[in-house]
Short mmCIF file of the C-alpha atoms (twelve columns), coordinates in Angstrom:
data_MODEL
# 
_entry.id   MODEL 
# 
loop_
_atom_site.group_PDB 
_atom_site.id 
_atom_site.type_symbol 
_atom_site.label_atom_id 
_atom_site.label_alt_id 
_atom_site.label_comp_id 
_atom_site.label_asym_id 
_atom_site.label_seq_id 
_atom_site.Cartn_x 
_atom_site.Cartn_y 
_atom_site.Cartn_z 
_atom_site.pdbx_PDB_model_num 
ATOM 1   C CA . MET A 1   0.027  -0.039 0.023   1 
ATOM 2   C CA . LYS A 2   2.817  2.380  0.897   1 
ATOM 3   C CA . LYS A 3   4.448  1.691  -2.500  1 
ATOM 4   C CA . ALA A 4   1.187  2.372  -4.294  1 
ATOM 5   C CA . ILE A 5   0.660  5.717  -2.542  1 
ATOM 6   C CA . THR A 6   4.181  6.746  -3.371  1 
ATOM 7   C CA . LEU A 7   3.587  6.032  -7.119  1 
ATOM 8   C CA . ILE A 8   0.381  7.971  -7.146  1 
ATOM 9   C CA . LEU A 9   2.023  10.987 -5.497  1 
ATOM 10  C CA . MET A 10  4.922  10.814 -7.925  1 
ATOM 11  C CA . SER A 11  2.501  10.913 -10.868 1 
ATOM 12  C CA . MET A 12  0.804  13.950 -9.402  1 
ATOM 13  C CA . LEU A 13  4.053  15.820 -8.677  1 
ATOM 14  C CA . VAL A 14  6.069  14.941 -11.879 1 
ATOM 15  C CA . VAL A 15  4.893  18.060 -13.737 1 
ATOM 16  C CA . GLY A 16  6.084  20.298 -10.975 1 
ATOM 17  C CA . MET A 17  9.351  18.357 -10.766 1 
ATOM 18  C CA . LEU A 18  10.110 18.894 -14.400 1 
ATOM 19  C CA . SER A 19  12.192 21.949 -13.558 1 
ATOM 20  C CA . ALA A 20  15.002 23.599 -15.382 1 
ATOM 21  C CA . CYS A 21  17.551 22.015 -13.123 1 
ATOM 22  C CA . GLY A 22  16.605 18.638 -14.454 1 
ATOM 23  C CA . ALA A 23  17.636 19.594 -18.021 1 
ATOM 24  C CA . LYS A 24  21.026 21.038 -17.258 1 
ATOM 25  C CA . SER A 25  24.086 20.442 -19.434 1 
ATOM 26  C CA . THR A 26  25.947 17.208 -18.776 1 
ATOM 27  C CA . SER A 27  29.485 17.006 -17.443 1 
ATOM 28  C CA . THR A 28  32.587 17.750 -19.511 1 
ATOM 29  C CA . LYS A 29  32.891 14.159 -20.594 1 
ATOM 30  C CA . SER A 30  32.642 13.478 -24.312 1 
ATOM 31  C CA . SER A 31  29.321 12.950 -26.068 1 
ATOM 32  C CA . PRO A 32  28.174 9.441  -26.799 1 
ATOM 33  C CA . SER A 33  30.335 7.619  -29.378 1 
ATOM 34  C CA . PRO A 34  29.928 4.159  -30.857 1 
ATOM 35  C CA . ALA A 35  32.524 1.582  -31.695 1 
ATOM 36  C CA . ALA A 36  31.409 -1.330 -33.925 1 
ATOM 37  C CA . SER A 37  32.116 -4.941 -33.166 1 
ATOM 38  C CA . SER A 38  32.214 -7.993 -35.389 1 
ATOM 39  C CA . SER A 39  29.970 -9.817 -32.868 1 
ATOM 40  C CA . GLY A 40  26.848 -7.796 -33.897 1 
ATOM 41  C CA . GLU A 41  27.223 -5.473 -30.890 1 
ATOM 42  C CA . ILE A 42  28.215 -1.920 -30.534 1 
ATOM 43  C CA . LYS A 43  30.125 -0.450 -27.616 1 
ATOM 44  C CA . ILE A 44  28.895 3.061  -26.718 1 
ATOM 45  C CA . THR A 45  30.966 5.428  -24.570 1 
ATOM 46  C CA . HIS A 46  28.721 8.097  -23.078 1 
ATOM 47  C CA . PRO A 47  28.977 10.696 -20.222 1 
ATOM 48  C CA . LEU A 48  28.081 8.298  -17.519 1 
ATOM 49  C CA . GLY A 49  30.111 5.197  -18.653 1 
ATOM 50  C CA . THR A 50  29.956 2.634  -21.374 1 
ATOM 51  C CA . ALA A 51  27.298 0.234  -22.703 1 
ATOM 52  C CA . THR A 52  27.488 -2.655 -25.056 1 
ATOM 53  C CA . VAL A 53  24.351 -2.907 -27.157 1 
ATOM 54  C CA . LYS A 54  23.343 -5.396 -29.772 1 
ATOM 55  C CA . LYS A 55  22.625 -3.968 -33.190 1 
ATOM 56  C CA . ASN A 56  18.942 -3.303 -33.967 1 
ATOM 57  C CA . PRO A 57  17.538 -3.840 -30.474 1 
ATOM 58  C CA . GLN A 58  13.854 -4.652 -30.418 1 
ATOM 59  C CA . LYS A 59  12.764 -3.687 -26.848 1 
ATOM 60  C CA . ILE A 60  13.604 -0.048 -26.270 1 
ATOM 61  C CA . ALA A 61  12.895 1.978  -23.141 1 
ATOM 62  C CA . VAL A 62  13.307 5.763  -23.528 1 
ATOM 63  C CA . PHE A 63  13.672 8.281  -20.769 1 
ATOM 64  C CA . ASP A 64  14.695 11.232 -22.943 1 
ATOM 65  C CA . TYR A 65  12.181 12.987 -25.173 1 
ATOM 66  C CA . ALA A 66  14.818 14.222 -27.633 1 
ATOM 67  C CA . THR A 67  15.811 10.579 -28.304 1 
ATOM 68  C CA . LEU A 68  12.112 9.613  -28.535 1 
ATOM 69  C CA . ASP A 69  11.625 12.445 -31.103 1 
ATOM 70  C CA . THR A 70  14.531 10.990 -33.205 1 
ATOM 71  C CA . LEU A 71  13.362 7.397  -32.975 1 
ATOM 72  C CA . ASN A 72  9.887  8.471  -33.986 1 
ATOM 73  C CA . LYS A 73  11.245 10.437 -36.997 1 
ATOM 74  C CA . LEU A 74  13.215 7.376  -38.105 1 
ATOM 75  C CA . GLY A 75  10.318 5.027  -37.656 1 
ATOM 76  C CA . ILE A 76  11.874 2.984  -34.921 1 
ATOM 77  C CA . GLU A 77  9.318  1.547  -32.479 1 
ATOM 78  C CA . VAL A 78  9.784  1.867  -28.720 1 
ATOM 79  C CA . SER A 79  8.350  -0.289 -25.916 1 
ATOM 80  C CA . ALA A 80  8.349  1.840  -22.797 1 
ATOM 81  C CA . LEU A 81  8.581  5.463  -21.709 1 
ATOM 82  C CA . PRO A 82  7.350  7.971  -19.167 1 
ATOM 83  C CA . LYS A 83  4.135  9.516  -20.391 1 
ATOM 84  C CA . ALA A 84  3.156  12.164 -17.811 1 
ATOM 85  C CA . THR A 85  5.004  15.068 -19.513 1 
ATOM 86  C CA . LEU A 86  5.000  13.961 -23.154 1 
ATOM 87  C CA . PRO A 87  5.408  16.739 -25.657 1 
ATOM 88  C CA . LYS A 88  2.089  17.288 -27.446 1 
ATOM 89  C CA . TYR A 89  3.423  16.371 -30.848 1 
ATOM 90  C CA . LEU A 90  4.464  12.953 -29.467 1 
ATOM 91  C CA . SER A 91  1.068  12.265 -27.949 1 
ATOM 92  C CA . LYS A 92  0.752  9.001  -29.918 1 
ATOM 93  C CA . TYR A 93  2.891  7.382  -27.240 1 
ATOM 94  C CA . ASN A 94  0.072  7.741  -24.708 1 
ATOM 95  C CA . ASP A 95  -1.448 4.680  -26.334 1 
ATOM 96  C CA . ALA A 96  -1.727 1.663  -23.977 1 
ATOM 97  C CA . LYS A 97  0.489  -0.431 -26.227 1 
ATOM 98  C CA . TYR A 98  3.421  1.494  -24.883 1 
ATOM 99  C CA . THR A 99  4.416  0.587  -21.284 1 
ATOM 100 C CA . GLU A 100 4.133  3.426  -18.811 1 
ATOM 101 C CA . ALA A 101 7.606  3.208  -17.273 1 
ATOM 102 C CA . GLY A 102 7.353  5.682  -14.380 1 
ATOM 103 C CA . THR A 103 8.611  9.253  -14.698 1 
ATOM 104 C CA . LEU A 104 11.696 11.021 -16.064 1 
ATOM 105 C CA . PHE A 105 12.895 11.318 -12.459 1 
ATOM 106 C CA . GLU A 106 11.570 8.021  -11.039 1 
ATOM 107 C CA . PRO A 107 11.720 5.066  -13.475 1 
ATOM 108 C CA . ASP A 108 9.453  2.111  -12.665 1 
ATOM 109 C CA . PHE A 109 12.092 -0.525 -12.067 1 
ATOM 110 C CA . GLU A 110 9.584  -3.253 -11.476 1 
ATOM 111 C CA . LYS A 111 7.993  -2.763 -14.927 1 
ATOM 112 C CA . LEU A 112 11.389 -2.424 -16.580 1 
ATOM 113 C CA . ASN A 113 12.544 -5.621 -14.962 1 
ATOM 114 C CA . LYS A 114 9.459  -7.373 -16.262 1 
ATOM 115 C CA . LEU A 115 9.893  -5.948 -19.791 1 
ATOM 116 C CA . LYS A 116 13.614 -6.847 -20.004 1 
ATOM 117 C CA . PRO A 117 14.445 -4.152 -22.572 1 
ATOM 118 C CA . ASP A 118 17.405 -4.556 -24.877 1 
ATOM 119 C CA . VAL A 119 18.540 -0.936 -24.327 1 
ATOM 120 C CA . ILE A 120 17.543 2.048  -22.185 1 
ATOM 121 C CA . PHE A 121 18.121 5.614  -23.389 1 
ATOM 122 C CA . ILE A 122 18.141 8.352  -20.703 1 
ATOM 123 C CA . GLY A 123 18.716 12.102 -20.529 1 
ATOM 124 C CA . ALA A 124 19.929 14.403 -17.751 1 
ATOM 125 C CA . ARG A 125 16.708 14.215 -15.781 1 
ATOM 126 C CA . THR A 126 17.104 10.476 -15.320 1 
ATOM 127 C CA . ALA A 127 20.847 10.489 -14.678 1 
ATOM 128 C CA . ALA A 128 20.444 9.825  -10.951 1 
ATOM 129 C CA . ALA A 129 18.849 6.431  -11.764 1 
ATOM 130 C CA . TYR A 130 21.645 5.365  -14.093 1 
ATOM 131 C CA . LYS A 131 23.302 2.801  -11.871 1 
ATOM 132 C CA . GLU A 132 20.005 0.999  -11.112 1 
ATOM 133 C CA . LEU A 133 18.960 1.090  -14.744 1 
ATOM 134 C CA . GLU A 134 22.123 -0.423 -16.118 1 
ATOM 135 C CA . LYS A 135 21.548 -3.422 -13.884 1 
ATOM 136 C CA . ILE A 136 18.384 -4.009 -15.979 1 
ATOM 137 C CA . ALA A 137 19.752 -3.399 -19.459 1 
ATOM 138 C CA . PRO A 138 22.557 -1.471 -21.295 1 
ATOM 139 C CA . THR A 139 21.850 2.182  -20.572 1 
ATOM 140 C CA . ILE A 140 23.029 5.150  -22.635 1 
ATOM 141 C CA . GLN A 141 22.833 8.820  -21.563 1 
ATOM 142 C CA . MET A 142 22.046 10.995 -24.547 1 
ATOM 143 C CA . SER A 143 22.175 14.401 -22.891 1 
ATOM 144 C CA . LEU A 144 23.482 17.420 -24.831 1 
ATOM 145 C CA . ASP A 145 26.535 19.409 -24.039 1 
ATOM 146 C CA . TYR A 146 25.245 22.975 -24.418 1 
ATOM 147 C CA . THR A 147 28.713 24.428 -24.655 1 
ATOM 148 C CA . LYS A 148 29.189 22.550 -27.981 1 
ATOM 149 C CA . TYR A 149 25.612 21.874 -28.977 1 
ATOM 150 C CA . ALA A 150 26.148 21.122 -32.640 1 
ATOM 151 C CA . ASP A 151 28.842 18.543 -32.049 1 
ATOM 152 C CA . SER A 152 26.924 16.992 -29.172 1 
ATOM 153 C CA . PHE A 153 23.699 16.792 -31.251 1 
ATOM 154 C CA . ALA A 154 25.496 15.139 -34.177 1 
ATOM 155 C CA . ALA A 155 27.220 12.608 -31.804 1 
ATOM 156 C CA . ASN A 156 23.835 11.579 -30.339 1 
ATOM 157 C CA . LEU A 157 22.446 11.116 -33.820 1 
ATOM 158 C CA . ASN A 158 25.457 9.081  -34.834 1 
ATOM 159 C CA . VAL A 159 24.861 6.700  -31.918 1 
ATOM 160 C CA . ILE A 160 21.197 6.194  -32.979 1 
ATOM 161 C CA . GLY A 161 22.213 5.734  -36.639 1 
ATOM 162 C CA . GLN A 162 24.783 3.044  -35.888 1 
ATOM 163 C CA . VAL A 163 22.801 1.167  -33.301 1 
ATOM 164 C CA . PHE A 164 19.755 0.915  -35.577 1 
ATOM 165 C CA . GLY A 165 21.460 0.853  -38.965 1 
ATOM 166 C CA . LYS A 166 20.052 4.226  -39.972 1 
ATOM 167 C CA . GLU A 167 23.240 6.006  -40.838 1 
ATOM 168 C CA . LYS A 168 22.069 7.208  -44.259 1 
ATOM 169 C CA . GLU A 169 18.750 8.442  -42.889 1 
ATOM 170 C CA . VAL A 170 20.422 10.296 -40.053 1 
ATOM 171 C CA . ALA A 171 22.952 11.874 -42.443 1 
ATOM 172 C CA . SER A 172 20.190 13.070 -44.699 1 
ATOM 173 C CA . GLU A 173 18.112 14.559 -41.878 1 
ATOM 174 C CA . LEU A 174 21.137 16.242 -40.326 1 
ATOM 175 C CA . LYS A 175 22.044 17.761 -43.732 1 
ATOM 176 C CA . THR A 176 18.602 19.300 -43.903 1 
ATOM 177 C CA . ILE A 177 18.873 20.725 -40.412 1 
ATOM 178 C CA . ASN A 178 22.395 22.120 -40.994 1 
ATOM 179 C CA . SER A 179 21.257 23.698 -44.282 1 
ATOM 180 C CA . SER A 180 18.332 25.426 -42.474 1 
ATOM 181 C CA . ILE A 181 20.727 26.681 -39.793 1 
ATOM 182 C CA . ALA A 182 23.199 28.053 -42.391 1 
ATOM 183 C CA . ASP A 183 20.376 29.892 -44.101 1 
ATOM 184 C CA . LEU A 184 19.210 31.403 -40.809 1 
ATOM 185 C CA . LYS A 185 22.739 32.397 -39.768 1 
ATOM 186 C CA . ALA A 186 23.318 34.149 -43.010 1 
ATOM 187 C CA . LYS A 187 20.275 36.334 -42.249 1 
ATOM 188 C CA . SER A 188 20.435 36.802 -38.502 1 
ATOM 189 C CA . GLY A 189 23.079 39.515 -38.741 1 
ATOM 190 C CA . SER A 190 24.058 41.554 -35.736 1 
ATOM 191 C CA . SER A 191 20.598 41.738 -34.115 1 
ATOM 192 C CA . LYS A 192 21.092 42.199 -30.390 1 
ATOM 193 C CA . THR A 193 19.121 39.327 -28.921 1 
ATOM 194 C CA . LEU A 194 17.811 38.236 -25.525 1 
ATOM 195 C CA . ILE A 195 16.400 34.835 -24.629 1 
ATOM 196 C CA . VAL A 196 14.062 34.612 -21.655 1 
ATOM 197 C CA . LEU A 197 11.994 31.928 -20.006 1 
ATOM 198 C CA . THR A 198 8.908  32.636 -17.950 1 
ATOM 199 C CA . THR A 199 7.431  30.457 -15.218 1 
ATOM 200 C CA . GLY A 200 5.272  31.127 -12.198 1 
ATOM 201 C CA . GLY A 201 5.120  34.785 -13.049 1 
ATOM 202 C CA . LYS A 202 8.895  35.231 -13.003 1 
ATOM 203 C CA . THR A 203 11.359 35.808 -15.831 1 
ATOM 204 C CA . SER A 204 14.883 34.404 -16.268 1 
ATOM 205 C CA . ALA A 205 17.480 35.182 -19.019 1 
ATOM 206 C CA . TYR A 206 19.658 32.683 -20.788 1 
ATOM 207 C CA . GLY A 207 22.843 33.611 -22.638 1 
ATOM 208 C CA . LEU A 208 26.077 32.050 -23.998 1 
ATOM 209 C CA . GLY A 209 26.733 28.532 -22.784 1 
ATOM 210 C CA . SER A 210 23.159 28.039 -21.570 1 
ATOM 211 C CA . ARG A 211 20.624 25.427 -22.649 1 
ATOM 212 C CA . PHE A 212 19.293 27.787 -25.297 1 
ATOM 213 C CA . SER A 213 22.591 29.214 -26.478 1 
ATOM 214 C CA . ILE A 214 22.160 27.469 -29.823 1 
ATOM 215 C CA . ILE A 215 20.379 30.693 -30.802 1 
ATOM 216 C CA . HIS A 216 23.726 32.494 -30.420 1 
ATOM 217 C CA . ASP A 217 26.302 29.806 -31.131 1 
ATOM 218 C CA . SER A 218 24.676 28.202 -34.169 1 
ATOM 219 C CA . TYR A 219 21.962 30.609 -35.388 1 
ATOM 220 C CA . GLY A 220 24.159 33.650 -35.260 1 
ATOM 221 C CA . PHE A 221 22.117 35.998 -33.166 1 
ATOM 222 C CA . THR A 222 24.275 38.391 -31.114 1 
ATOM 223 C CA . PRO A 223 23.691 38.204 -27.344 1 
ATOM 224 C CA . VAL A 224 22.511 41.593 -25.962 1 
ATOM 225 C CA . ASP A 225 24.371 40.709 -22.743 1 
ATOM 226 C CA . SER A 226 27.489 38.479 -22.940 1 
ATOM 227 C CA . LYS A 227 27.671 38.198 -19.083 1 
ATOM 228 C CA . ILE A 228 24.414 36.441 -18.358 1 
ATOM 229 C CA . GLU A 229 24.915 33.883 -15.529 1 
ATOM 230 C CA . VAL A 230 25.053 30.314 -16.886 1 
ATOM 231 C CA . SER A 231 22.625 28.399 -14.771 1 
ATOM 232 C CA . PRO A 232 20.060 25.666 -15.332 1 
ATOM 233 C CA . HIS A 233 17.494 28.106 -13.922 1 
ATOM 234 C CA . GLY A 234 18.798 31.081 -15.902 1 
ATOM 235 C CA . GLN A 235 19.548 34.479 -14.497 1 
ATOM 236 C CA . SER A 236 16.591 36.142 -12.749 1 
ATOM 237 C CA . ILE A 237 15.821 39.420 -14.367 1 
ATOM 238 C CA . SER A 238 13.356 42.282 -14.166 1 
ATOM 239 C CA . ASN A 239 11.415 44.280 -16.766 1 
ATOM 240 C CA . GLU A 240 13.783 47.105 -16.120 1 
ATOM 241 C CA . TYR A 241 16.677 44.882 -17.154 1 
ATOM 242 C CA . ILE A 242 14.962 44.094 -20.477 1 
ATOM 243 C CA . ALA A 243 14.241 47.809 -21.128 1 
ATOM 244 C CA . GLU A 244 17.800 48.773 -20.279 1 
ATOM 245 C CA . LYS A 245 19.330 46.149 -22.549 1 
ATOM 246 C CA . ASN A 246 16.828 47.110 -25.297 1 
ATOM 247 C CA . PRO A 247 17.146 43.976 -27.424 1 
ATOM 248 C CA . ASP A 248 16.405 43.988 -31.160 1 
ATOM 249 C CA . VAL A 249 15.052 40.451 -30.845 1 
ATOM 250 C CA . LEU A 250 13.399 38.916 -27.820 1 
ATOM 251 C CA . PHE A 251 12.839 35.149 -27.777 1 
ATOM 252 C CA . VAL A 252 10.429 33.928 -25.086 1 
ATOM 253 C CA . ILE A 253 9.776  30.428 -23.802 1 
ATOM 254 C CA . ASP A 254 6.832  29.861 -21.577 1 
ATOM 255 C CA . ARG A 255 7.731  26.875 -19.402 1 
ATOM 256 C CA . ASP A 256 4.269  26.773 -17.740 1 
ATOM 257 C CA . THR A 257 2.682  25.693 -21.007 1 
ATOM 258 C CA . VAL A 258 4.416  22.271 -20.689 1 
ATOM 259 C CA . ALA A 259 5.510  21.849 -17.063 1 
ATOM 260 C CA . GLY A 260 2.885  23.662 -15.060 1 
ATOM 261 C CA . GLY A 261 3.399  26.638 -12.771 1 
ATOM 262 C CA . ALA A 262 1.973  28.382 -9.812  1 
ATOM 263 C CA . ALA A 263 -1.801 28.433 -9.705  1 
ATOM 264 C CA . GLY A 264 -3.118 31.512 -11.519 1 
ATOM 265 C CA . ALA A 265 0.288  32.385 -12.986 1 
ATOM 266 C CA . ALA A 266 0.076  34.745 -15.932 1 
ATOM 267 C CA . PRO A 267 0.985  33.505 -19.438 1 
ATOM 268 C CA . ALA A 268 4.231  34.723 -20.968 1 
ATOM 269 C CA . LYS A 269 2.608  37.291 -23.259 1 
ATOM 270 C CA . THR A 270 1.054  39.027 -20.289 1 
ATOM 271 C CA . ILE A 271 4.226  38.965 -18.295 1 
ATOM 272 C CA . ILE A 272 6.488  40.175 -21.142 1 
ATOM 273 C CA . GLU A 273 4.408  42.753 -22.941 1 
ATOM 274 C CA . ASN A 274 4.292  45.387 -20.276 1 
ATOM 275 C CA . ASP A 275 4.921  49.168 -20.489 1 
ATOM 276 C CA . LEU A 276 8.673  48.888 -20.013 1 
ATOM 277 C CA . VAL A 277 9.215  46.167 -22.573 1 
ATOM 278 C CA . LYS A 278 7.048  47.986 -25.073 1 
ATOM 279 C CA . LYS A 279 9.755  50.586 -25.213 1 
ATOM 280 C CA . THR A 280 12.245 48.144 -26.653 1 
ATOM 281 C CA . ASN A 281 13.179 47.811 -30.312 1 
ATOM 282 C CA . ALA A 282 11.997 44.155 -30.199 1 
ATOM 283 C CA . TYR A 283 8.466  45.195 -29.331 1 
ATOM 284 C CA . LYS A 284 8.345  48.248 -31.629 1 
ATOM 285 C CA . ASN A 285 9.506  46.246 -34.616 1 
ATOM 286 C CA . GLY A 286 7.399  43.180 -33.947 1 
ATOM 287 C CA . ARG A 287 10.399 40.988 -33.164 1 
ATOM 288 C CA . ILE A 288 9.205  39.375 -29.940 1 
ATOM 289 C CA . VAL A 289 9.064  35.600 -30.802 1 
ATOM 290 C CA . TYR A 290 7.232  33.146 -28.511 1 
ATOM 291 C CA . LEU A 291 8.923  29.740 -28.921 1 
ATOM 292 C CA . ASP A 292 7.160  26.440 -28.431 1 
ATOM 293 C CA . ALA A 293 8.277  24.918 -25.104 1 
ATOM 294 C CA . ASN A 294 7.403  21.449 -26.345 1 
ATOM 295 C CA . TYR A 295 10.451 21.700 -28.583 1 
ATOM 296 C CA . TRP A 296 12.668 24.086 -26.600 1 
ATOM 297 C CA . TYR A 297 12.080 22.926 -23.111 1 
ATOM 298 C CA . LEU A 298 11.000 19.250 -23.342 1 
ATOM 299 C CA . SER A 299 12.616 17.711 -26.390 1 
ATOM 300 C CA . GLY A 300 15.345 19.915 -27.866 1 
ATOM 301 C CA . GLY A 301 18.021 17.739 -29.485 1 
ATOM 302 C CA . GLY A 302 15.671 15.495 -31.576 1 
ATOM 303 C CA . LEU A 303 15.597 15.337 -35.319 1 
ATOM 304 C CA . GLN A 304 12.098 16.818 -35.571 1 
ATOM 305 C CA . SER A 305 12.409 19.258 -32.630 1 
ATOM 306 C CA . ASP A 306 15.641 20.806 -33.840 1 
ATOM 307 C CA . LEU A 307 14.303 21.468 -37.315 1 
ATOM 308 C CA . GLU A 308 11.171 23.055 -35.733 1 
ATOM 309 C CA . MET A 309 13.468 25.164 -33.474 1 
ATOM 310 C CA . VAL A 310 15.238 26.603 -36.503 1 
ATOM 311 C CA . LYS A 311 11.929 27.373 -38.170 1 
ATOM 312 C CA . GLU A 312 10.693 29.199 -35.097 1 
ATOM 313 C CA . ALA A 313 13.810 31.278 -34.704 1 
ATOM 314 C CA . THR A 314 13.536 32.209 -38.347 1 
ATOM 315 C CA . GLN A 315 10.384 34.180 -37.417 1 
ATOM 316 C CA . ALA A 316 12.698 36.826 -35.925 1 
ATOM 317 C CA . ILE A 317 14.132 37.780 -39.349 1 
ATOM 318 C CA . LYS A 318 11.010 37.799 -41.474 1 
# 
C-alpha cells in the first residue's frame, strides 16, 4: 500500500518536478560515441560510462524526449517510456500499447525488470537512476553538452544511426537541419538578442553557454548581454533589465505551457508585454518571438524538434 501511494504521489508531482535544473548540461565528458564490433554488438561510450548494445535492439525503453523524437522520426518503435510530460506532438505514445515506465525522475524498475528491454536511453533528468537502470539493461545517456551543442547533437544522432542501421537516414536529416541553420545564420546579422523563460510569473534570462545558447552559437544572433549567468535556472531578471538592454530580438519560452506553474500564474505574453518592454526595439519592430516549449524545453536535441526550433527562430528575421 505504501508503495502504491508513493507511485500515485509521484504521478501527481512529476509536472512540478520537471524543472529547469533537471535539464542542465551534462558533465565535461565526451558525447556518446559508438565503436562497432564484429559480434553484432556496438560499444557506446557516453557521459556516465559505457554500454555494449546489440545492433537493432527490439525492446527499447526511452527516458529522454529528444531521443524519442529522433526514434519516432526514423520510424523506430519503442516499448516503454514515461508519459506524464510527453510533448504534445508525441502524444501518440500515450497509447496503451506503450508501457508506462514511471517518470523522467523516477523510473518504474519493477515494470522495466518485467519488460527486460534490450537498451535504455536516458537524458539528464534520469541520470540519478543510471546505476540501477544499467543493472536491468545497457543504458546510454544521450544528454546534450550545451557548450558545444552542434557537435553533441550530431554525436547523439550518430549513436542512434549506428545502433539501428540508420546512418544514411540520419545523415540526410542532419544535412537538412544544417542547411536550414546556415540559411538562418546568413540572415540573423548583428541583431542584439535576448532569450528569456517565464514560469510562475517570473522571468529568467539565458545567454552564452546556456541550454538555449544554440540561438547565439549556431543561429548567429548576437547576445545583448554576454555576461548572463550560466545556470540551469537562468539568471533572474526584471522588466527594467529588459528595457535597459533594449534587445532588437526577444525570444520567449513559456515553461508553464508544458510543465505547469503556480496556480493563476500569468502567461508569458502577459508577463512580457508590459509598459517597459514595449519601449524596446524588439516590441516596436514586432520581433518578440514566442517559442514552443514542447520543442525548446522538453525535447530539444531531436531530429524533428531541432528542425522546428530553426523554423521558429527564423520568425525573428522575417
